[in-house]
C-alpha positions in Angstrom: 13.0 23.7 -88.3 10.8 21.0 -87.0 9.0 20.3 -90.3 10.6 20.6 -93.7 7.6 20.8 -96.1 9.7 20.8 -99.2 11.5 17.6 -98.3 8.5 16.2 -96.4 10.5 15.5 -93.3 10.2 15.9 -89.6 13.1 16.7 -87.3 12.2 14.3 -84.5 15.1 15.4 -82.3 13.8 19.0 -82.4 10.3 17.8 -82.0 11.2 15.7 -78.9 13.2 18.6 -77.4 10.3 21.0 -77.7 7.8 18.4 -76.4 10.0 17.4 -73.4 10.7 21.1 -72.6 7.0 21.9 -72.5 6.3 18.7 -70.5 9.0 19.6 -68.0 7.5 23.0 -67.4 4.2 21.4 -66.6 5.5 18.1 -65.1 2.7 17.8 -62.4 0.0 18.0 -65.1 1.8 15.4 -67.3 2.1 13.0 -64.3 -1.5 13.5 -63.2 -2.8 12.9 -66.8 -0.5 9.9 -67.3 -1.7 8.2 -64.0 -5.3 9.0 -64.7 -5.0 7.6 -68.2 -3.4 4.3 -66.9 -6.2 4.0 -64.3 -9.1 4.7 -66.6 -8.1 3.4 -70.0 -8.3 -0.3 -69.0 -12.1 0.1 -68.5 -12.3 0.2 -72.4 -15.4 2.4 -72.4 -13.4 5.3 -71.0 -10.3 4.7 -73.2 -11.5 7.2 -75.9 -12.6 10.0 -73.6 -9.6 9.8 -71.4 -7.3 9.8 -74.4 -9.0 12.9 -75.7 -8.6 14.5 -72.3 -4.9 13.7 -72.2 -4.5 15.3 -75.7 -6.4 18.4 -74.5 -4.0 18.6 -71.5 -1.0 18.2 -73.8 -2.4 21.1 -75.9 -2.6 23.3 -72.8 0.9 22.3 -71.8 2.2 23.3 -75.2 0.4 26.7 -75.0 1.7 27.3 -71.5 -1.8 27.4 -70.1 -3.1 25.9 -66.8 -5.1 22.8 -67.4 -7.9 22.7 -64.8 -10.2 20.0 -63.6 -13.2 21.9 -65.0 -11.5 21.9 -68.5 -10.8 18.2 -68.2 -14.4 17.4 -67.4 -15.6 19.6 -70.2 -13.4 17.8 -72.8 -14.3 14.4 -71.4 -18.0 15.1 -71.7 -17.9 16.9 -75.0 -15.8 14.3 -76.8 -17.2 11.2 -75.1 -19.0 9.7 -78.0 -16.9 11.1 -80.8 -13.8 9.7 -79.1 -15.2 6.2 -79.4 -15.1 6.0 -83.2 -11.5 4.7 -83.6 -12.1 2.1 -80.9 -15.0 0.2 -82.5 -13.2 -1.1 -85.6 -10.0 -1.5 -83.5 -11.5 -3.9 -81.0 -13.5 -5.7 -83.8 -10.2 -6.4 -85.6 -8.4 -7.4 -82.4 -11.2 -9.9 -81.7 -11.1 -11.3 -85.3 -7.3 -11.6 -85.1 -7.3 -13.3 -81.7 -10.2 -15.7 -82.4 -8.8 -16.6 -85.8 -5.4 -17.3 -84.4 -6.8 -19.5 -81.7 -8.8 -21.4 -84.3 -5.6 -21.8 -86.4 -3.7 -23.1 -83.4 -6.6 -25.6 -82.6 -7.4 -26.8 -86.1 -4.3 -26.0 -88.1 -6.4 -24.7 -91.0 -4.5 -22.2 -93.1 -7.6 -20.0 -93.7 -7.8 -19.1 -90.0 -4.1 -18.2 -90.0 -4.5 -16.0 -93.1 -7.6 -14.3 -91.6 -5.6 -13.5 -88.4 -2.7 -12.1 -90.6 -5.0 -9.9 -92.6 -6.8 -8.6 -89.6 -3.5 -7.6 -88.0 -2.5 -5.9 -91.2 -5.7 -3.9 -91.5 -5.4 -3.0 -87.8 -2.0 -1.5 -88.4 -3.2 0.5 -91.4 -6.2 1.7 -89.5 -4.0 2.8 -86.6 -1.9 4.8 -88.9 -4.9 6.4 -90.7 -6.3 7.5 -87.3 -3.0 8.6 -85.8 -4.0 12.2 -85.8 -7.6 11.6 -84.9 -7.5 12.7 -81.2 -5.4 15.9 -81.7 -7.6 17.0 -84.6 -10.8 16.1 -82.6 -9.7 18.2 -79.6 -8.3 21.2 -81.6 -10.9 21.3 -84.3 -14.0 20.0 -82.5 -15.3 18.5 -85.7 -17.7 15.6 -86.1 -16.3 12.1 -85.8 -16.6 11.5 -89.6 -14.9 14.8 -90.6 -12.2 14.3 -88.0 -11.5 10.8 -89.4 -11.4 12.1 -92.9 -9.0 14.9 -92.0 -6.8 12.5 -90.2 -6.6 10.2 -93.3 -5.9 13.2 -95.5 -3.1 14.3 -93.3 -1.6 10.8 -93.3 -1.7 10.6 -97.1 -0.4 14.1 -97.5 2.5 13.5 -95.0 3.0 9.7 -95.4 6.7 9.5 -94.7 6.6 11.8 -91.6 3.6 9.9 -90.4 5.4 6.5 -90.6 8.3 8.1 -88.7 6.0 9.6 -86.1 4.2 6.3 -85.5 7.5 4.6 -85.0 8.7 7.4 -82.8 5.7 7.3 -80.5 5.9 3.5 -80.4 9.5 3.8 -79.4 8.7 6.2 -76.6 6.0 3.8 -75.3 8.4 0.9 -75.4 11.2 2.9 -73.7 9.0 3.8 -70.8 7.4 0.4 -70.8 10.7 -1.1 -69.6 9.8 0.3 -66.2 6.1 0.2 -65.4 6.4 3.1 -63.0 8.0 5.2 -65.8 5.2 4.5 -68.2 2.5 5.2 -65.6 4.0 8.5 -64.5 5.1 9.9 -67.9 4.3 7.7 -70.9 0.8 8.7 -71.9 1.3 12.4 -71.1 4.5 12.6 -73.1 3.2 10.7 -76.0 0.1 12.9 -76.2 2.4 16.0 -76.1 4.6 14.7 -78.9 1.6 13.6 -81.1 -0.3 16.9 -80.5 2.8 19.0 -81.3 3.5 16.9 -84.5 -0.1 17.1 -85.6 -0.1 20.9 -85.3 3.2 21.3 -87.3 2.2 18.8 -90.0 -1.4 20.2 -90.5 0.0 23.8 -90.6 2.4 22.6 -93.3 -0.5 21.1 -95.3 -2.5 24.3 -95.0 0.4 26.5 -96.2 1.0 24.6 -99.5 
């Protein structure tokens, strides 16, 4: 059992086994998606759409379907603007935190240090609240507002598994990050697969209660 709805727990070993098995069966797609994400994400403006496309590819991998270029372009175009929603407050908070910290280092005023601290805290909370945003956006094809609301509802309904999932995905990223080549070739695709699979399990559990 991957998700125990009664105990509100996720079996991350089982989850990782299922995700890795699906990724291994479609390894070329995972590699292509990961490389494309690493090439396009740094442009910032394409970060949201390329992330949505990676999640769509992960969904196809989990279903055992072939993910074609035509499908990727369709998802990229369809989700382009809605995929930008999580990025706007994220980059605003990053700018506030960075500028406040620089001002604190320059002036030594405590107010700037506190502002940077709170901006980072809010950024972490926002990242958790929107953890399920892209899988829900791709699978449900809802508006950006409804997708964000459903993501927040899923977080509050499955708070402990969500914290575990966020830590788990971060650990995967750090593990692959030790070798740049490993992250470029597998990191984004595998993380998208794990996150998509977890979102489906957890949202199904919510619906059944």
